[in-house]
C-alpha positions in Angstrom: 102.0 98.7 83.2 102.6 94.9 83.1 99.6 94.3 80.9 101.0 96.0 77.8 104.2 97.7 79.0 102.5 101.0 78.2 101.2 102.9 81.2 98.8 105.0 79.1 97.4 102.0 77.3 96.9 100.1 80.5 95.1 103.1 82.2 92.7 103.5 79.2 89.6 102.0 81.0 90.1 104.2 84.1 90.5 107.3 82.0 87.5 106.4 79.9 85.3 106.0 82.9 86.4 109.3 84.3 85.9 111.1 81.0 82.4 109.7 80.7 81.4 110.7 84.2 81.1 107.2 85.4 81.6 106.9 89.2 84.0 104.3 90.2 86.6 103.2 92.8 90.0 102.2 91.6 92.8 100.6 93.7 96.4 100.5 92.7 99.3 98.6 94.2 103.0 99.4 93.7 104.1 96.0 95.2 104.9 94.3 92.0 105.7 97.1 89.5 108.1 98.8 92.0 109.3 95.6 93.7 108.0 96.9 97.1 106.3 93.7 98.3 106.9 94.3 102.1 106.0 97.9 102.0 102.4 97.5 100.9 102.3 100.7 98.9 99.3 101.6 96.9 96.3 103.9 96.7 92.6 104.0 96.3 90.9 106.5 94.1 87.2 107.5 94.4 85.7 109.2 91.3 82.3 110.5 92.3 80.0 113.2 91.0 78.6 114.4 94.3 81.0 116.1 96.7 78.9 115.1 99.7 79.0 111.5 98.7 82.7 111.7 98.4 83.0 113.1 101.9 80.8 110.3 103.2 82.8 107.6 101.4 86.1 109.1 102.8 84.6 109.0 106.3 83.6 105.4 106.0 86.9 104.4 104.5 88.8 106.2 107.2 86.8 104.3 109.9 87.7 101.0 108.2 91.4 101.7 107.7 91.9 103.4 111.1 91.2 100.0 112.8 93.9 98.4 110.7 96.7 100.8 111.5 97.1 104.1 113.3 100.0 105.5 111.4 100.8 103.8 108.1 104.5 103.3 107.2 105.6 105.8 104.5 109.0 104.4 103.5 107.6 102.7 100.4 105.4 105.6 99.6 108.4 108.0 99.6 110.2 105.7 97.2 107.3 105.7 94.8 106.8 109.4 95.1 110.5 110.1 94.4 110.5 108.0 91.3 107.2 109.3 89.9 108.2 113.0 90.6 111.6 112.8 89.0 111.4 112.8 85.2 114.7 110.9 84.7 113.8 108.2 87.3 110.2 108.0 85.9 111.5 107.3 82.4 113.9 104.7 83.7 111.1 103.0 85.7 108.8 103.0 82.6 111.7 101.3 80.7 111.8 98.6 83.4 108.0 98.2 83.2 108.3 97.7 79.4 111.1 95.2 79.8 109.3 93.2 82.4 106.0 93.2 80.4 107.9 92.0 77.3 109.6 89.3 79.3 106.2 88.1 80.7 104.8 88.0 77.1 107.8 86.0 76.0 107.3 83.5 78.7 103.7 83.1 77.8 104.6 82.5 74.2 107.3 80.1 75.1 105.1 78.0 77.4 102.3 78.0 74.8 104.6 76.9 72.0 106.2 74.2 74.0 102.8 72.8 75.1 101.6 72.7 71.5 104.9 71.1 70.3 104.5 68.4 72.9 100.9 67.8 71.8 99.6 68.5 75.3 95.9 67.6 75.4 93.6 70.6 75.7 93.5 74.1 74.4 96.4 76.4 75.4 95.6 79.6 73.6 94.3 81.2 76.8 97.9 81.4 78.0 98.8 83.9 75.3 95.4 85.6 75.3 95.6 86.5 79.0 97.7 89.5 80.2 99.8 90.3 83.2 101.9 88.4 85.6 99.6 85.5 86.3 97.9 82.9 84.1 95.0 80.7 84.8 96.2 77.5 83.3 93.0 75.5 83.5 94.8 72.8 85.6 92.6 71.4 88.3 93.5 70.7 91.9 94.5 67.1 91.4 96.8 68.1 88.5 98.2 71.0 90.6 99.0 68.6 93.5 100.7 66.2 91.2 102.9 69.0 89.7 103.8 70.1 93.3 104.5 66.6 94.7 106.3 65.1 91.7 107.9 68.1 89.9 108.1 70.7 92.6 106.2 73.2 90.5 104.1 75.4 92.7 100.9 77.0 91.6 97.7 78.0 93.4 95.1 75.3 93.8 93.1 77.1 91.2 95.9 76.4 88.7 97.0 80.0 88.5 100.7 80.4 87.9 103.1 83.3 88.1 104.6 83.8 84.7 107.5 85.6 86.2 108.7 82.4 87.7 109.4 81.1 84.2 112.6 81.6 82.4 114.5 80.1 79.4 116.1 77.6 81.7 112.9 76.1 83.2 110.4 76.5 80.4 111.0 73.0 78.9 110.8 71.4 82.4 107.5 73.1 83.2 106.0 72.4 79.8 107.0 68.7 80.0 105.7 68.4 83.6 102.3 69.9 82.6 102.2 67.7 79.5 102.9 64.5 81.5 100.6 65.5 84.3 97.6 66.2 82.0 98.2 62.9 80.2 98.3 61.1 83.5 95.2 62.8 84.9 93.2 63.8 81.8 89.8 63.8 83.4 90.7 64.4 87.0 87.9 66.1 88.9 88.8 69.2 90.8 87.6 69.7 94.3 88.7 73.3 94.2 86.1 75.8 95.3 88.3 78.8 94.4 
């Protein structure tokens, strides 16, 4: 839902594979789109042509997950089920997904525009071409460490940032920090093996 704000559009590839008879495994998490981070709610779907193979796959998966927990918590799963089964709550949740998706897109556009306006070296179109909550900025590990140590901007060592951490109040600060960091370390070599 966060990719486009439209659940049907975001599920296109999964539905297309199923309609074409392509076997696949799909995992889904409700941590972010339901705000259930500590509940670890999600599912795994096996789409297989052979029933026997499905039974074997389920058996193997059961052996793997059984060692991780004996009785999984169901509080988060009940919340998700309640929302998805209730038409009114489901529509409200879809509205929230659309709102969040649009906000993420606005932050991508805002950061992109600010970096261009500052004349930040490099190409920044990838920020608006990517989708979802996270963006691979292209920053290397040395630049990431500088952002962390001097500006208190925290990203993964790979340069991946959470677009949801941006807002109208901090966009200028983040863009200026990235701009100054890239100008200070234009050719820094990354030791990152991510």
